N, C-alpha and C positions, 0 to 999 in steps of 0.2 A: 895104025892111024892115030895121029895125035890130035886131041881136041883142045883148042886154046880158049881161055875165058874171054868173054866179051870185053870191050873197052870200058864199059860202065862198071863191071865187077872189078876190073883192075884199078880203077880210080877210087872205088869205095873203100878198099882195104886200107890204103894209106891215109885216107881222110878219117876213117874210124880210129886208126892208131893216133892220128894227130889230135883229134878231140879228146881221146883218153889222156894223152900227154898234157893237153891244156887243162883238163879237169884236175889231173893229178897235181900239176904245178899250182893251180888255183887253190887246191886243198892245202898243199904245202905252204903257200903264201899266207893263207888264212891261219894255218896252224902256227907259222912263224910269228905272224902279227899277234895272234892270241897269246902266244908265249911271251913275246916282247912286251905286250900290253900288261900282262899280269906280273912280269918281272919288274916293269917300271912302277907298277902300283905298289909292289911290296919291297922295293929297294930304296924308296925315298926319293927317286928321281922326279916323279910327278909332284910330290910335295915341295921339293926344293925349287922347281921351276915356278910353281904357283906362289911360293913364299917370297921369291925375289920380285914378283910382279904385283903383289896385292897390298903394298904398304903395310899397314898394321892389322890386316886380316889374314888369318891362317886357317887352312883346312889340313888336318892331319888324321892318320889312322894307324893302327898297329898291324892289321892284316887285311887283305882284300883279294877277291877273285871276281872275274867278270867273263862270262861266256858271251862275248860280243860277236855279232850284233843282235842276236835273238834273245839272249839272256838278260838278267838284271844284275846290277852291281851289288855285291855283298861286302860290307865293311864291318870289321871288329875294332872296338876301341876308337870310335870316331870322335873328333873334337873340332869345334868351330870357335875360334877366338878372335875378338875384335878389341882394339885399343885406340884411344885418342888421348888428347890432353886432359879430358874430364873423367872418363870412366874406362874401366877394363871389364870385359865380360867374356864368359866361356860357356859353351854348351858341350856336354859330354854324353855320348850314347854308347852303351855296351855293344849293341849289335843292331845293324839296320840293313835293309835292302831297298833298292830304288832303281828306276829307269833313268839313264843318263845319256846325254848327247856327247859323243866323242868329238864330233866335228866342232861343237861349240867351244871346246877347249882351245882350238886353233884360233878362235876369234876372241879369246880372253873372256869366255862366258862359262859359268858353271850352271847348266840347266839340268835340274834333277826333278823327276816327276814320280809321284806315287811312293813317297818315303814311308816305310813301315819300320819303326824303331822300338826297341825294348830296353828298359833300364837307363833312364836319362837323369842328368844332374845339370843345374844351371848355377853359375856363380857370378856375382857382380860386386865390384868394389870401386871406390874412387881411384883415379889414376893421377899420378904426378909426373907422367912422362912429358917431356918437352915437345912442343910442336915441331914436326919435321916437314920442311918444304918438299914437295914432290917435283919431279922433273917436268918442265913446262910442256913438253911434247909427249909425255907418257899417256897411254890410254888406260884408264882404270878398269879393273876387273868388275864384272857383273856376276853376282851370285843369286840365282833364282831357285828357291826350293818351293815346289808346288805340291799341294795335297799331302801335307806332312801329318802323320799320325804317330804319336809317341805314347807308348804304353809304359806304365810303372815309372813315371817320373818320381824319383825317390827324394830329390832334394832341390830346393830353391834357396840359394844362399846369397843374401844381400848384405854381406859383411857382418854386421852385428845381429841382424834379424835373419832367421832361417826357418824354412818349412821342411819338415821331414815326414814322409808318409808314402802314399801311393796316389798318383794323379795321372789322368789320361788327358792328352792335349791333341787337338787337331788344328791345322792352320797352314799359313804360307809365310815365306820370308823372301823379300827382294832387297838385296844390298848392292848398291852401286857405290863402289869405293870413292870417297871424297865428293859424293853428290847427294845421296839420300839412302835412308834405311827405312823399309816398310815391313811391319810385322802384323799379320792378321790372324787372330786366334778366335775362330767362331765358336769353339767349344773347349772349355776347361772344366773338368769334373774331378772332384775329390770324394771318395767314399769315407775316408778317415785320415787324419794326420794331426801333427802337432806344430805349433809355432814356438820357436825358441828365441830368446834374447840373451846374447852373450853366453850361450851354452845352457841356459836355464829354461825349462819348459814353462810357458806362461798361459797357453791356451790349447784346447783340443778342438779341432775342426770336426764337427759331427757330419757336416755335409757342405759342399761348395759347388756352385754351378755358375760359370761366368763366361763372358766373351770380352775380347779386348782388341784394340787396334792401335798400333804405334806408327806414326808417320813423321819422321824427323829429317828435315833437310840439313845439309852440311854447310856450316858457316866457316869461311876461310879464317884460320887463326883461332877459332873457337870450338871446333869440333861439331858434333851433331847437336842441333838445337832441340832440346826436349821440353822447352817452355810451354808449348801448346801442342804437344805431340800425342797425348794419350786420350783415348776415348774407350767407352765400353760399359759393362755392367757386371757387378759381382753380387751374388746372393748366397749367403752362408749362414749357418747356425754354429755358434761357438760356445763351448763350455770354458768360462774364464776360471783359471786355476787360482788358488790363494795367492795374494800379492806379497807373500813373504820374500819372493825373489828380489823385490826392489831393495831390500836391505843390503844386498851385496853391492848394488850400484851406489848406495849412499855411503857405504864404508862403515867399518866397525866403530869409528870415533864419532859418527854423526849423532846429533842430539835427537834425531827423529827416527822412529822405527814403525813398521807396519806389520800387521798380522791379519790373516783371514781375508774376507771380502770375496770369496769364490762366488761365481754367479753364472748367468746365461745371457747370451746376446744373439739377437736376430738382426741381420744386416742386409740391406739392399742399397748398394751404392751405384749411381749412374754418373758417368763422366762424359763431358764433351770438351775437347781441347783443354784438358787439365783442370776443368771447372766442374763443380758439382751441378748436376742437371736435375730438373723437376722430377719428382717420383722417388728420389733417394730418401731412405728412412732407416732409423736405427731404434731398436728397443732393447733395453738391457736392465737387469736388476741383479742384486747380489746379497749375500749374507752379510752379517755385521762386520764392518771393517774396524779394526782396533788400531788407533793411532796414539803413539806415545811421543810427547815432545817435552823434553826436560822433566820437570816434576808433574806435568799434566798428562792426562789420558782422556781420549775421546773414543766412544764406542757407538757405531751407528750403521744400520743397513743402508744400502744405496740403490738408486735407480737413475737411469739415463734414457732420455728420449730425444730424438732429433729427426727433423724432416726438412725437405726442400720442396716447396709447393709453388705452383705458378701463381703469379699475381694477376689481378684483372687486366693490367696493362701489358701483360705478356712477359715481363721480366721475372725471373725466378726469385723467390724469397724463401728464407729458411728460419728455423727456430731450433734451439737446443735448450734442454732443461736437465740440469744435474741436481738431484735432491738427496739429502740425508735425513731420514726420519724414522723414529725419533733419535735425537742425539743426547747421549749421556756423557757428561764430562766430570772428571774427578781429579782432585789434587791431593796434596799431603794431608794427613790427619783426617781423611775421610770426608772432606767437604765436597759436595756434589752440586752440579748444575745440569738441569734437564731442559732441553729445548725441543718443542714438538716437531719442528722442521726447519732445516736450512736448505734453501734452494737458490741456484743461480740460473737465470733465464737469459738467453742471448737471442735477439732478433737480428736477422741478416737480410739486407736488401742490396740490390745492385745500384752502383752509382751511375747516374745518367752520363753516358759517354766516357766513362772512366773504368779502368780495370779494377778488379777486386770487389769486395763487399763492404758495405757500411754496417758496422756492428753496433747494436744498442743493448748493452747488458743491464740487468736488473737483479739486485740481491734482495731476497726475501728471507727474513729471519723472524719466525714467530716468537712472540714474547715468551721469555724463559721463566722458569720458576726462580724464586729469589735465592741468591747465593750469599751465604754468610761471609762477610769480608774479612773475618779473622783468619781466613785461609791465607791472606797476604802477609801475616805477621812474620813468618820465617824470612821473608824477603824485605818487607817494608818496616819491620819492627824497630830498627835503629833510627829511622826517620820519623815515623808516626806509628805508634803502637795502637792498634784498633781494639776498643773494648766492645763495641757493638756497631751494627750497620749491615745493610744488605744491598745487593746490586742485581738488576735485571738487564738482560741483553735482548735487543730487538732491532729490526730495521725500520726505516722511516715508512710511514703509511703512504703509499702512492696515490691514495684517493683524495689527497688534499688539493689536487688541481694539476693542470699540465705543467705549469712552471715548477711546482714543488716536485712533481714526479721526475722531470728532467734533471733537477738539481740533486735530488736525494735518491736516485735510482740505485746508487752503489754506496749507500751510507749505512754504517753500522753504529748503533747507539748503545751506550751503557749508562743507566740512570741509577742513582742510589737514593735511599731514604736518608734520614739524618744519621750521620756517622759521628760516633763519640770515640775520642781517642786521647792519647797523651803524647806530648813532646817533652820528654824529661819530666819536670815537676808541674808543667802547665797543662791544664785541661783544654781540649780543642773540640769544637763542634763544627760540622760543615755538611753541605750537600754537594755532590759532584755530578757532572754530566760529561761524557766523553763521546765525541763524534769522530769516527774513523772513516776516512775517504778510501773506500776499497779500490778505487781506480789507481791509487798510488801504492797499494800493498805490493810487497815484493818478498821473495823468499830465496835464500841461497844455501839452505841446509844448515846454517850456523846461526842466523838471526832473521827476525821478521822485520821488514821495513814498514814503518808506520808514518811516513812523511804525509803531511797534510792533515794530521790529527788536530782536533780542537778540544781543549779542556776548559770547562766552565765550573767555577767554584761559586757557591751561593751560601748565604746565611753563615758565613765564617765568623766564629766567635772564639775568644781565648781569654783566660783569666791571668795572663802574665803580668809582668810589672807595668806594662802599658797595655791595658785590655783592648781587645778588638771586638767590635760590636756590629753584627749584621753586615759584614763586608762582602763584596762580590767582585769577581775578576774573571776575565777571559784570556786564555793563553793559546796561541797558535804555534804549532810545531812544524815549521817548513821542512825540517829534517829530523827524523826520529827512527830509532831501531831498538828492538828488544831481543837480546840474546837469551837463550833458554837454558844453557848449561855452561857456567852458572847463569842465573837470571840477572841481567843487567839492562837497565833502560838508559839510553843515551839520546839526547835531543838538543837541538838548537831551538830556542823559543823566543817569542816576542809577545808583548802585551801592552794594552792601553789601560792603565789603572785609574780608577776614579779618584783615589786618594792614596796616601802613603802609609796607612796604618800598618800593613805587614812589615814594611821596611823598618819603621821605628820600633816595632815590637821585637824584631830580630836583633837589633844592635843596641837595645837599651837594657842595662843591668840593674836599674833601680827605678823606683816610682818617682823620684825627684830628678827631673831631667836638667842637664846643663842648658843654658840659654841657646847655645849653638844648635842643639838637637830639638828644642821645643818648636822651632820654626818649621820643622819637617812635618808636623801634624796637620798643617793647613795648606799643603801644596796639592792642588787638584790636577787631574789630567796628566799623569806621568807615563811616559813611554819607557818600557823596560825590555832589554834584550840580554841574551847570554846563552851559555851552554850549561846543561845539567846532566849529572849522572847519578842514578839511584841504584844501589846494590845492597847486598845483605849487611854491608858495613856502614851504611848511612848515605847521606846526600852530599854531593859536591857541586858547587857553582863556580864557573870560570867565565872570564870575559863579561862579567856582570856590568851592565851600563844602564843608567836611568837618566832621563832628561825631562825637565818640567820648566815652568816659568821661573827664571832666575835660579834654577837648581840643576845640578848635575851630580852624578855619583858613578863611581867605577870601583871594581875590586873583585875579590874572590873570597869564598868562605866554604867551610866544611861544617855540616850539622850532624851530630851523633847524639841521640837521646837528649836533645835539648841543649847540649853543649856545643858552642860555636867557636871555631878558630878561623882566623883569616885576617885580611887587611882591606880597608875601604878608604877611598878618598872622595870627600863630599865638598861641594861648593854651593854656598848660599849667597847670592849676590856677589859682594866683593870679598867675602870671607871664605877661606878654604881650610879644611881640617882633615887630619888623618885619624882613622879609628882602628885601633889594634884590638881584634877580637880574641879573647882568651877563654879557656874552659872555666866553668863556674861563674860566668857573668862578670869576671874581673876585667872589663874592657878599659883601654887607655885611650885618651884623646890627645892628639898631637896638633897643636895650632901653629907652632913655630917650625918653619921650613917643612911644612906638611907634604908638599909635592916631592921634595928630595927624600924625605923619610919613606913615602909610599913606594917610590921607584926602587928603593933598596930592599924591599920586602920580597923574598923569593916566592914564586908561584908554584906550589906542588903540582905535579902532573896528576891526571886522572889515574885512579888505581887500575 
């Protein structure tokens, strides 16, 4: 007797085999997809597809594996590069793992969540790449990196400035190609690291704790707009290393060199839309900084304080104070100048309805000890050899009133006592005041710009062939510069002279004056202009012009130890004469065809 299985049992066997085949084929399909996915990740196919579609944004890696859909993506040698017409930057990570959406890639989105990376570097530099128009109908890629944690960020390279150390960073990045880039870094921490400039270490970060946010929209034809993109806070303690590294930037031939100045800095910077925010402050101080400029040397400890505080009306205000105290200056032959303190204070306030800050600087120089002016003889001796005299340096006292304070806030004054000296065989006495307008000071590593300086001479007396008695005069220097190595003063000057005593004394060789020159003694209110150069070889005057009532004079001359050479053309009323200046006071007077004679005289160039 044969027993047949029931119909239900007969149907169950094929169904079971069918489901097993479906499950097997599903596993095979998943395995094939897994293999294909990892092959695509490691053969560059995925990178090539994304590279063709993301304009100047590139994601690359060296090796990758992904147990999809339950596992996390693992990448080795990962880089993210972005370039536009303004900047080029790149992030490199040695190894990272993250959760990633595969379906997002089909919609031109890179959605990555929970990134955990180790060993990272960042590099940024200016870009000279031309702007490239994109296809009008192309859809830009979106790159969204969420919950990023990077351990051991070893390098931040901003072209010439570089951080090297160990940094931990957490944050997010949202990049919409040709639309916007957003970076949010809620935590950036550094245990220790170094700041380098052009490969030289300049500071050690003892600690750093910061947060930052970057939100930059894309401007057609201009790239990402960073003008108001940055906000956040940085708190750090820095050991400032000696400033000797600056000498490499200045160059071996620079007349200025720096030594020392190591110090410490505590910094708390708060930014809103690229602008310093209230609460920002800086405190720093350092050891003595040694500055050498030509034959001069200055030695002084330094301190720096800055803060940005809220004003009563709500707009932020700030102040900065850089001080050197005490300052010891020395020159050749051991002549020294000691200044108790030199301080520059800058007050900053917001402009009503305008961008930027209104700056109000003030220079404070405490009155120095007296400096023996004979220190100038190696440079000035061929023009005026000083036998005795002293000078003090100070700034104007701001307590003289609001008007004086506004006018003299950046004025440096040099005052002398009675100076006794010699110009060749002639004895000279005088007092001098020099006012330097620090607003016009400039420095280009070869010379110091002194435009806007005023020189006042008082109580000028001389026992020359035509004596000078208690003469005074003011000279303004609209353009002036002082080179330090060698020491050369060049200036264009103008003056309103009360009388012509100095002019007559210069061009007269005997106590008995010709009638033509006697009239010069009584000409008041003369305007004088010209160019002057003073160096170790003497004084040179060029483009000399003087004008008074019924009087004019022009010419050029060189003065070396009281000996004058040159040529002048003077007019008194209807009479015109030429004066040939010769060494030893043997000057010649040309009254016949004076103008033709003067024009034939060559004008030597400045040395």
